[in-house]
C-alpha positions as CSV (number, residue, x, y, z in Angstrom):
1,M,8.2,-5.9,27.4
2,P,10.8,-7.4,24.9
3,G,9.5,-8.0,21.4
4,M,6.7,-5.4,21.7
5,T,5.8,-3.5,18.6
6,D,4.7,0.1,18.8
7,V,3.1,1.6,15.7
8,R,3.1,5.3,15.0
9,T,0.9,6.8,12.3
10,V,2.1,10.1,10.8
11,H,2.0,12.1,7.6
12,T,5.1,12.4,5.4
13,S,5.4,16.1,6.3
14,Q,5.8,15.2,10.0
15,L,8.8,12.9,9.4
16,S,12.3,14.1,10.0
17,K,15.1,13.7,7.4
18,A,16.5,10.9,9.7
19,E,13.2,9.1,9.8
20,L,12.7,9.3,6.1
21,A,16.2,8.0,5.6
22,A,15.4,5.1,8.0
23,V,12.3,4.3,6.0
24,R,14.2,4.3,2.7
25,D,16.9,2.1,4.2
26,L,14.3,-0.4,5.4
27,M,12.7,-0.4,1.9
28,D,16.1,-0.9,0.2
29,H,17.0,-3.9,2.4
30,A,13.5,-5.4,2.5
31,F,13.1,-5.4,-1.2
32,E,16.7,-6.5,-1.8
33,G,17.6,-3.9,-4.4
34,G,14.1,-4.0,-6.1
35,F,13.1,-0.7,-4.6
36,N,13.9,2.3,-6.9
37,D,13.4,6.1,-6.8
38,D,10.0,5.8,-8.5
39,D,8.9,3.4,-5.8
40,W,10.1,5.9,-3.2
41,D,8.1,8.7,-4.9
42,H,5.0,6.4,-4.6
43,T,5.7,5.9,-0.9
44,V,5.8,9.5,0.3
45,G,3.1,12.2,0.3
46,G,0.6,10.4,2.5
47,M,0.2,8.7,5.8
48,H,2.8,6.3,7.2
49,A,2.5,3.5,9.7
50,L,5.9,3.1,11.3
51,A,6.5,0.0,13.5
52,Y,9.2,0.2,16.2
53,G,10.6,-2.6,18.3
54,N,13.6,-2.5,20.6
55,G,14.2,1.1,19.8
56,G,14.4,0.9,16.0
57,L,12.3,0.9,12.9
58,I,11.2,-2.7,12.1
59,G,8.2,-2.2,9.8
60,H,6.6,0.3,7.5
61,G,3.6,0.9,5.2
62,S,2.2,4.0,3.6
63,L,-1.2,5.1,2.4
64,V,-1.4,7.6,-0.5
65,Q,-4.5,9.0,-2.2
66,R,-5.2,8.0,-5.8
67,R,-8.1,7.9,-8.1
68,L,-9.3,4.6,-9.5
69,L,-11.9,4.4,-12.2
70,H,-14.6,1.7,-11.9
71,G,-18.2,1.5,-13.2
72,G,-18.1,5.0,-14.7
73,R,-16.9,6.6,-11.5
74,A,-13.7,8.0,-10.1
75,L,-13.2,6.5,-6.7
76,R,-11.3,8.3,-3.9
77,T,-8.9,5.5,-3.1
78,G,-6.4,5.0,-0.3
79,Y,-3.6,3.1,-2.0
80,V,-1.2,1.0,0.2
81,E,2.5,1.3,-0.7
82,A,5.8,0.0,0.7
83,V,4.7,-2.5,3.3
84,A,7.9,-4.1,4.6
85,V,9.2,-5.6,7.7
86,R,12.9,-6.0,8.7
87,A,14.0,-9.6,7.8
88,D,14.8,-10.6,11.4
89,R,11.3,-9.5,12.6
90,R,9.1,-11.2,10.0
91,R,6.3,-13.6,10.9
92,R,5.8,-11.9,14.3
93,G,2.7,-9.8,13.6
94,V,4.5,-6.6,12.6
95,A,3.0,-6.4,9.1
96,S,-0.5,-7.0,10.7
97,A,0.1,-4.1,13.1
98,V,1.2,-1.9,10.2
99,M,-1.8,-2.9,8.1
100,G,-4.1,-2.4,11.1
101,A,-2.9,1.2,11.5
102,L,-3.3,1.9,7.7
103,E,-6.8,0.3,7.6
104,H,-7.9,2.6,10.5
105,V,-6.9,5.6,8.4
106,L,-8.7,4.0,5.4
107,R,-11.9,3.5,7.3
108,H,-11.9,7.0,8.9
109,G,-10.2,9.1,6.2
110,G,-13.1,9.6,3.8
111,Y,-12.0,7.0,1.3
112,E,-14.4,5.0,-0.9
113,L,-12.0,2.2,-1.5
114,G,-8.7,0.8,-0.3
115,A,-6.4,-0.8,-2.9
116,L,-2.9,-2.3,-3.2
117,G,-0.8,-4.4,-5.5
118,A,0.2,-7.6,-3.6
119,A,3.3,-9.7,-4.0
120,D,2.5,-13.4,-3.9
121,E,4.0,-14.0,-0.5
122,A,1.8,-11.2,1.0
123,V,-1.5,-12.4,-0.3
124,P,-2.4,-14.5,2.8
125,L,-1.8,-11.5,5.0
126,Y,-4.2,-9.3,3.0
127,V,-6.9,-11.9,2.4
128,G,-6.8,-12.8,6.0
129,R,-7.5,-9.1,6.8
130,G,-10.6,-8.9,4.5
131,W,-8.9,-7.6,1.4
132,R,-10.4,-9.1,-1.8
133,Q,-8.7,-10.0,-5.0
134,W,-9.7,-8.0,-8.0
135,R,-10.8,-10.6,-10.6
136,G,-11.5,-8.3,-13.6
137,P,-9.1,-6.7,-16.0
138,S,-6.8,-3.9,-14.9
139,A,-5.7,-0.8,-16.8
140,V,-4.1,2.6,-16.5
141,L,-5.3,6.0,-17.6
142,A,-2.1,6.8,-19.5
143,P,-1.4,10.1,-21.2
144,T,-2.5,8.5,-24.5
145,G,-5.7,7.0,-23.0
146,I,-6.7,3.8,-21.2
147,E,-4.1,1.0,-21.6
148,R,-4.5,-2.6,-20.3
149,T,-2.1,-3.7,-17.6
150,A,-2.7,-7.4,-18.0
151,E,0.5,-8.3,-16.2
152,E,-1.1,-6.9,-13.0
153,D,-4.3,-8.9,-13.3
154,G,-4.7,-11.1,-10.2
155,C,-2.3,-9.0,-8.1
156,I,-4.6,-6.2,-7.2
157,H,-6.5,-6.4,-4.0
158,V,-9.2,-4.0,-2.7
159,L,-10.8,-3.2,0.6
160,P,-14.4,-2.2,-0.1
161,L,-15.4,0.9,2.0
162,G,-18.8,1.7,0.7
163,A,-18.3,2.0,-3.1
164,E,-20.4,-0.4,-5.2
165,L,-17.9,-2.8,-6.8
166,D,-18.1,-5.5,-9.4
167,L,-14.9,-7.4,-8.7
168,D,-15.1,-8.9,-12.3
169,G,-15.3,-5.4,-13.9
170,E,-12.5,-3.2,-15.2
171,L,-10.4,-1.3,-12.7
172,V,-8.3,1.6,-14.0
173,C,-5.7,3.4,-12.0
174,D,-4.4,7.0,-12.5
175,W,-1.0,7.2,-14.3
176,R,2.3,7.7,-12.6
177,P,5.9,7.1,-13.4
178,G,7.4,3.7,-12.7
179,D,5.0,0.9,-11.7
180,V,1.5,2.2,-12.2
181,W,0.0,-0.3,-9.8
């Protein structure tokens, strides 16, 4: 059927060089030059939801494991990265299909929390799927200790999966090069 979207969920280790190149190309085009090598490093090493339509890659999202600190606990978190849809296929349910596949992994993968940093234009998608905006302060556990990431406040969304959360409390991510959230 024309226009159908097939979504395949696979670990980075199962992707061929050609598939990885196609994902990187999609990211480079979807983020219009705003996707760098650090962003790519954040994208790989976990599970990918690959959306195909008419024989080619039209959408992607990945889920990597991170540790987020909240309420005195380190939470095993599935962190969503690199959600993108080819420009000519947007607003047709592709991102929802990708997120559905990633949320399935979140719910059945032993995670205590799902989290992501949302661009303004993507917030309706995430909120409509049950993700909740983190209202409290954000920070990073940097090599020198906990440092506020005030510029990220309001951009972080979580999908509660059993962990007790105070959405007004502090949320601290583990450190990584590039954008920490």
